[in-house]
C-alpha positions in Angstrom: -113.4 137.7 -36.3 -110.9 137.1 -39.1 -111.1 134.4 -41.8 -108.0 133.7 -43.9 -108.5 131.5 -46.9 -105.7 129.8 -48.9 -105.0 127.1 -51.4 -106.5 128.5 -54.5 -104.7 128.4 -57.9 -104.8 127.1 -61.4 -105.5 123.5 -62.1 -106.5 121.4 -65.2 -109.9 119.9 -65.6 -110.1 116.6 -63.7 -107.6 117.8 -61.1 -107.9 118.4 -57.4 -107.3 121.2 -54.9 -107.7 121.7 -51.2 -108.7 125.0 -49.8 -108.2 126.0 -46.2 -109.7 128.7 -44.1 -108.2 129.6 -40.7 -110.4 131.5 -38.3 -109.3 133.7 -35.4 -111.0 135.8 -32.8 -113.9 133.4 -32.3 -114.7 130.2 -30.5 -114.4 128.3 -33.7 -115.8 124.9 -32.6 -119.2 126.5 -31.7 -119.9 128.0 -35.1 -121.1 126.8 -38.4 -118.6 127.4 -41.2 -118.4 126.8 -44.9 -117.8 127.9 -48.4 -119.5 130.0 -51.0 -118.2 130.8 -54.5 -118.7 133.5 -57.1 -118.1 132.5 -60.7 -117.2 135.3 -63.2 -120.2 137.4 -64.0 -122.5 135.4 -61.7 -123.9 135.7 -58.2 -122.4 134.2 -55.1 -123.6 130.6 -54.6 -123.5 128.0 -51.8 -120.7 125.4 -52.0 -121.4 123.8 -48.6 -121.5 124.3 -44.9 -120.6 122.2 -41.8 -122.2 122.7 -38.5 -120.6 122.7 -35.1 -121.6 119.0 -34.8 -120.2 118.1 -38.2 -123.4 118.0 -40.2 -122.8 119.0 -43.8 -124.9 120.5 -46.6 -123.8 121.0 -50.2 -125.0 123.0 -53.2 -126.5 120.9 -55.9 -123.7 121.7 -58.4 -120.9 120.3 -56.2 -122.5 117.2 -54.6 -120.3 114.2 -54.8 -117.2 116.1 -55.9 -116.4 118.6 -53.1 -116.1 117.7 -49.5 -116.1 120.1 -46.5 -114.4 119.2 -43.2 -113.2 121.0 -40.1 -110.4 120.7 -37.6 -111.5 122.4 -34.4 -108.0 122.0 -33.0 -106.6 124.2 -35.8 -109.6 126.5 -36.1 -109.7 125.6 -39.8 -112.3 124.5 -42.3 -111.3 122.7 -45.5 -112.7 122.3 -48.9 -111.5 119.2 -50.8 -112.2 119.6 -54.5 -111.9 116.6 -56.9 -112.8 116.1 -60.5 -112.7 119.8 -61.1 -114.5 121.3 -64.1 -114.1 124.6 -65.9 -117.4 125.7 -64.4 -115.9 125.4 -60.9 -113.8 128.5 -61.8 -114.7 131.1 -59.2 -113.5 133.1 -56.2 -114.1 130.9 -53.2 -115.1 132.6 -49.9 -115.1 131.0 -46.5 -117.9 131.9 -44.2 -118.7 131.6 -40.5 -121.9 132.2 -38.6 -121.7 133.3 -35.0 -123.4 130.8 -32.8 -124.8 133.3 -30.3 -125.5 136.3 -32.6 -126.2 134.7 -35.9 -123.8 137.3 -37.4 -122.1 136.1 -40.7 -118.5 136.7 -41.4 -116.7 136.4 -44.7 -113.1 135.7 -45.7 -111.5 137.7 -48.5 -111.7 134.9 -51.0 -109.3 132.8 -53.0 -109.3 132.4 -56.8 -109.7 128.9 -58.3 -109.3 128.6 -62.0 -109.9 125.3 -63.8 -108.6 125.1 -67.4 -110.1 122.8 -70.0 
């Protein structure tokens, strides 16, 4: 299983970004996928997940501003980020949980920096 994240960068506070994560080597549509992030000097935390049926969960700090979606035809999960704040600065990691094994796989991460 390989997960390739893209779309990170530098943005001003209040701006928007969309992250993408393309999966390969897996039956993507059967698996829960999502995003975590690790702010500088802090532990990795949940951003949100989306199940194989499209049900979503979000971390408390991002509810209402960040939206997860998936396109099974492209084996890709997206993270739409709006109204970005400096505290959203982090390395963002995409994540996939194997439906039959429960194994968790991580992408390499993409840096998002929000300037004030």
